[in-house]
N, C-alpha and C positions, 0 to 999 in steps of 0.2 A: 392606585391599583383595585379592582372591583375582585371578590369571593363570591363566586354560585357556592362554594361547602368550605367555611370556615376552618374546620374540623377536622378535614382531610388534608388540608393545607398545609395547616400546623403539621399534623403527622409527617407530612411529606421534606417537609423544611429539616422536621429534627430528626431526618434519616437519611434526608441527603444535604443536606445544609444552606444554610443562605447564602454564602458565599461563592456557590457552585451552580445555585436556582439564576444568582446576579447576573451569572454570564447569556442566562437565555431569556432575561428579560430585557437586557441591553439595548436591543432593535426597538423596543414599545418606548422609550423615555425621549420625552417632548425636550429634557433638558438634561442634558449628563452630566453638565457637571451640578447642581442640586438634586439627578435624580426626581423629579418630576415626571409623572407619569404623560404620553397623549393622554386624549378622552376615551374615553369607552375602554380601556384596556384591564381587560381580567387576565387572572393567576392560571389560568386553563389553558391560554394561549399561549402561554410562556410553558407552562406544563408539556403540551401539545409539542413543540419546540424541540423540548428535552426527551422525548419520548424518540421523535424522529431521530434527533441526531445519534441515541443509542442503537437504534433498529440500523441506519447510515452506517457505524461502526461495524456493525456485528456482519453486514453485508460484505463489506470493504474486506474487512478479515477473513470472511469464509473463501473471497476469488483472489484475494491475493495468495493464502495456500496451495489455491493450486499453478496459479505461476511459478510460487518458488519451491512447489516440486517439480515442476518441470525443467525450471533451470539447472536445481541439481543436476537432474539427467544428463541434460546435454552437456554440461558441464566436466559429470565423472566420463562418457562418452565418447568424446571428443578429446578432451587431455587424455585418458588413457589410451585412445588408440594411437595419439598422434605424441605420445614420449611413453608413459610406462604405468601401471595402478598406484604407482608411489609417488606421483609428481609432486602432490601438495608439498613434499619435504626439500623437493631440489629448488637451494637460493637461485639457483642461477636461472629457474622460469621466471623470477620477479622481479623488476622494475627497482625497487623501492627495499634493503635487502634488511634493513630496519623495519620496515612495517610488515614483514614478512615473516621476520622473527615475533613481533607482538600478534599478528595476527593468528600463528601456529601454535602458539603457547595459552590463549584463549581457546582453539580449537583440542588441545590436552585438554585445557582444562574442564570444557564440556565434555569430553569422551570422559573423564575421571567420574565426572557425576552418574553416567549413564546408566541408570540399570533393565537396559534394553536386555533381553535374552541372548540376541543373534552377536551382541556384544561381551559379554560373558564367553560366549561361545570360543567367538575367536582367543581371547584371553587366554584360555583355560586349552587350546590346543596348538599356539604357535606365538614363539617369542619376540615374535614384531614386536618394536616400541609402539608401530602403527598400524591401525588395517587400511588395506589398500581402500583408494579413492570413493570407489562404489560402496562402502560399508561406512567410511567417516563422515562424508557427506549427510548419513542419514542423521547421525548426532551435531550437526554444525549447525549453528545458527542461521537466521537470514543476513544477520550481521555481520559475522564474517563471511560469509558468501559472495558476497554484497565486494566486502573489502580482498577477497583473495581475485575475484575476476578484475577488479578494478586496477590491481597491481599487477597481473601478469605482462610481461611484455608485450609489446605490440606484435603483431607477427598473423601467421595463416590460422592456426587455431581460435585465438581470440576473436578474428572477425569471423571465425565459421561459426561461434557461439552463437555470435550477435547474429547474423545473418539469419538463423534458422528463425528467431523472432525478426527478421526483416526488419533491423535495423546497423546501424554503423555500431563501430565495439565504442567509442567514445556517447554516442548517444547511450545506447544501450546499459551502459556501468554509470551513466548521470541517472536511468533512471529506477535502476535497483537500490542506488545509496537512497532515493525519495522514495521507494514501495518501502522499504525499511525503517523510514524515519513515521510516513504516514500509519504504517501497523505497530511500530512503538505508541504515537499517537495512541490508537485504538489498544491498543493493550493494555495503558494504563488509565483508559476509560476518560481521557479528556476531550475538550468540546474538538468540535470538527465542521463543522457544516459551513459554518462562515468564515471561517480560519485563514489566514493569511500565513502561506507554509513558506518557513523560511529555509528550508532545503528546495532547492529551485531546478526542476531536471531540462534538461537541453530540448530545447526544437530543432527537430528533426529537417536536416537541407531536404532528407531524400529517403523515402520510405516504401518496402518493396508491395508493402500491400496498401489498402483504403486507410486515409489519415484523412486528420483535420483540415478541412480545405479555407477555413478563418486561422489563419498564421498570426491575427492579433490577441488573439484573446490571453489573456493573464496565463503567466508559465506557474503561479502565486496561490490559487484558488482550487476549489474542490474539481469545478468540471474538466480543469484538464488532467488532470490525477483519473477521475472518474474513465475521461477519455482514455487515459494511460491502458487503464487495466481493460477498457472493451477490445483496443487494439489487439493487446496481446493476449486477449482469451478469445481472439477470432482465428489465434495459430494453435493456442493450445489444446481449445474447445470450441470447435466449429460451431456447434450446438447448445452453444452455454447460454444460459437466459437472466444475464444480469440483466442485461436493459430490461425486460421486466418486469424484473423485480425492482428494479429502479422504477418504472412507470406505476408497479402495483404500490411502490411506498410516498411517491410524490402525490397518488388518487388518494390514498389512504389521510395527509397532511396536508391537506391542501393551501393550507395557508401561509406553508414556506414559501420563503421569498428567492427563487432561483438565481437572482440577480447578486446576490449575497453570497453565491456560492460561485460566483463567475462567471456563471449560462451567460451567453449573447443574445440577444433581443434576438436574432435569427436562427437560434441552435438547432432548432427543428428542422432544418432545410440540410445540416449537414447529414451525408447519406451513413457516415460512420455510427452515427447515432438513431437510425431508421431500422429494424430489424425486419421492414418486411414492406413492400407497397404501400399498403391500405392502412398500415396503425403505425404509427407513431409513436414518440414518450407523451 
């Protein structure tokens, strides 16, 4: 490996760690057993890949926030309207009572740690052990929210929530689970760009809105996750600029191998990935 600035490289290795960086120069190895690099490999290329991954994680977590907030809102509205504002406590609404108890315990734990003024105000005015769902879900983690939805008994309310996002309830539950998994990877600053995902979202058989034409792409690579984010943002925020932000990121780091992210060779022909007729990512 070549170094344009050895002092800078040493500083980065001391503050980021050799092991963390090694995941980003792995693609540059000619022999992965003996750790022999390909000819003309330089440290700066690996560092650029590291920076790309960091900015990709930041972008993903920012967009997932919008999806999470929308899911909270839809669940609170639909289920409170169909039942009552305290549906979260109703074990009869959930398929697995043990899972419900565990999720509810987690939600109560998250509530107890909250220092939000609206929570303090509720506790000072009411004797209820838990606030109504439209308040409680504001302190509920994305993971607990996903588990709540997945464990809901099949029925009109569960389907109505998924339908608001143009998906079946089974597919929607799997997508939420995958988003929680991806968000946790981002939150822990782990390598993302070429990762093989262990939590695999389902392929929808039917969608209400524009989805991928190519059904052969891997649901274990980032391309599929990014496509899922675009699909849901098209509903949550039709004027979103996620595709444009990705385009700018790819332009900034032009050495990034999109194939390693699961992008198919003809991905530019996917209507989902085109944000206007003249400009594709």
